[in-house]
C-alpha positions, -999 to +999 in steps of 0.1 A: -389+260+162-388+222+170-358+201+161-380+180+139-392+210+119-355+225+116-344+193+102-371+188+078-365+224+064-328+216+064-332+186+040-358+201+018-339+235+013-306+217+005-298+222-032-285+188-035-317+173-025-338+195-049-314+192-079-311+155-073-351+150-072-354+171-104-329+149-123-350+119-108-382+135-122-366+141-157-355+104-158-390+091-148-405+115-174-382+103-202-391+067-194-430+076-193-426+093-228-407+065-244-432+040-233-460+065-247-439+067-281-433+031-283-466+018-278-496+018-300-533+013-296-547-017-314-575-002-335-598-022-358-572-009-387-543-021-370-558-054-362-570-057-399-535-050-412-520-074-390-541-102-399-536-093-435-498-096-428-503-129-411-523-144-440-494-132-466-468-148-444-488-179-441-494-180-479-457-177-486-447-201-459-471-226-477-456-220-512-418-222-498-427-256-479-443-270-512-415-262-533-390-274-509-409-308-505-410-310-545-373-304-548-368-332-520-391-357-540-371-349-571-338-360-559-353-395-550-322-403-528-324-434-505-331-424-471-350-393-479-383-390-460-399-359-476-432-365-458-415-354-426-408-319-437-423-291-420-458-279-432-471-246-423-504-243-402-526-213-396-520-214-359-482-207-364-492-174-381-514-155-358-523-118-362-513-107-327-479-115-334-477-089-363-492-061-343-472-032-328-463-032-290-494-021-271-494-011-231-517-034-212-522-017-178-531-048-161-499-070-174-473-043-178-478-016-150-463-039-123-428-038-141-433+000-141-438+001-104-406-018-097-389+007-120-403+035-101-393+019-067-357+011-080-350+047-092-365+063-061-346+037-038-313+049-055-321+084-051-332+078-015-301+062-007-279+091-020-300+118-004-301+100+028-263+097+030-256+130+019-280+144+044-261+132+075-225+128+056-224+163+048-231+176+082-204+154+096-180+165+070-189+201+075-187+202+114-226+209+116-233+179+134-207+190+161-223+227+164-257+209+166-250+189+193-237+219+213-272+231+219-289+199+216-265+176+235-290+147+231-270+124+207-295+098+200-324+121+199-306+143+173-299+116+149-334+099+155-349+133+146-328+135+113-337+100+104-375+106+110-374+139+090-357+120+059-382+092+061-410+115+063-399+136+033-392+104+015-427+092+020-444+123+008-420+125-021-427+088-030-465+089-026-467+119-048-445+104-075-464+071-072-497+088-078-484+108-108-466+076-121-499+056-122-518+086-137-492+087-165-493+053-172-531+053-170-530+080-197-506+058-218-528+028-216-559+049-224-542+063-257-518+036-266-530+004-249-559-012-230-574-011-193-588-045-199-594-066-168-587-037-144-612-050-115-611-038-078-588-067-070-565-056-098-561-020-085-559-033-048-529-054-060-513-025-077-518-004-045-502-030-024-472-032-048-468+005-047-468+002-008-442-025-010-420+000-033-425+026-005-410+002+020-380-004-003-375+035-008-376+041+031-352+013+035-328+025+009-329+059+026-322+044+062-294+023+049-277+053+033-283+073+065-269+047+085-240+041+067-228+075+063-236+082+099-214+051+110-183+065+088-191+102+092-188+109+056-211+104+025-183+088+005-183+058+031-218+052+023-212+055-015-182+032-011-202+005+007-228+006-021-203+002-049-186-025-032-217-045-025-230-041-061-196-046-081-174-069-057-200-088-035-228-092-060-211-094-094-179-113-079-199-136-058-225-143-085-193-155-108-177-175-082-211-192-073-219-200-108-183-216-112-189-236-080-222-246-093-237-238-060-275-248-055-298-218-062-271-192-066-296-166-072-307-170-035-275-152-026-279-122-045-297-092-034-316-083-065-334-118-062-346-108-027-360-075-038-378-090-067-393-115-043-404-084-020-420-066-050-436-096-068-446-114-036-427-145-046-399-158-070-392-193-080-357-204-085-346-234-106-316-254-097-301-262-132-272-280-118-292-306-101-305-339-118-343-333-129-372-350-110-393-373-129-390-394-160-395-386-197-413-355-207-423-348-170-388-346-159-384-311-140-354-292-123-360-288-085-375-253-076-372-232-046-399-204-040-389-172-020-418-151-006-421-115+002-422-125+039-388-141+037-375-111+019-392-087+045-374-105+073-340-102+058-346-066+049-354-060+085-324-077+099-302-056+076-319-022+087-315-032+123-279-041+119-270-009+099-292+019+118-284+002+151-248+003+145-252+040+135-269+048+167-245+027+190-215+045+174-229+077+179-234+071+214-201+055+222-176+075+199-162+111+205-175+138+186-145+151+167 
């Protein structure tokens, strides 16, 4: 049996991996079920009911506005300009505002792809950290290196097995996720505007989500390998989220730093998933004059986000390889 096959079986047979993935599937199922139950298809009856409600609200607003205007005119106080009081218009009471939520596949599924990527990335990080961290903690890595004394080959094979399993899991769940929300759109929404270009855009977004999942798995694997314990990777993750991101965001906001979101990881993840993110500097004076005065903006692209993601991966995984080669196996 090859080392790669053995490591793949070791990962897939672990109870932690199986139970964690079952938990992820249950969470995803709950999200899909919630979206199904909270959305409704806009049938002709629903549209008619919404239009009737909009008409009633408009008529009530007209009556109320007329009563308030008459009361204003009756007071006849100097300086009262009753002609400037609000007068309801039909455009302010559109039927679409009185309809129940409906799932538009083209408009809403992108957010669901991001949700899937975020949940799977979290799972990949934990599974990747546990996969190698548990072996260091139990002494399994030292025993493995006794009959496979090629350190870098062993670690690279473990990482390759992890990434391969994560790829298969992500692709399968993405296909099921897409099918589930296609069903939600069919029964509780609409497929309007789903052209070949729209499907291609969704596929590319899911591929970017796959990259996020694989990167998270590699980061968890690398951090646990550096610290030789699963807890090290989890501690770093908690420190980055709680201390670095939350604390840094607060400090930057107090210091009124320009484009402070640029220093926060979620912004770069959003730029990668959505292809771009536009930041607004609310602390700077606006550009222009009058109604055209606008705050300066900065656009972060998916290419910029990808470059930083690669840099972090090279740093963490490269350090894991270097420490395994240089440090004693104890």
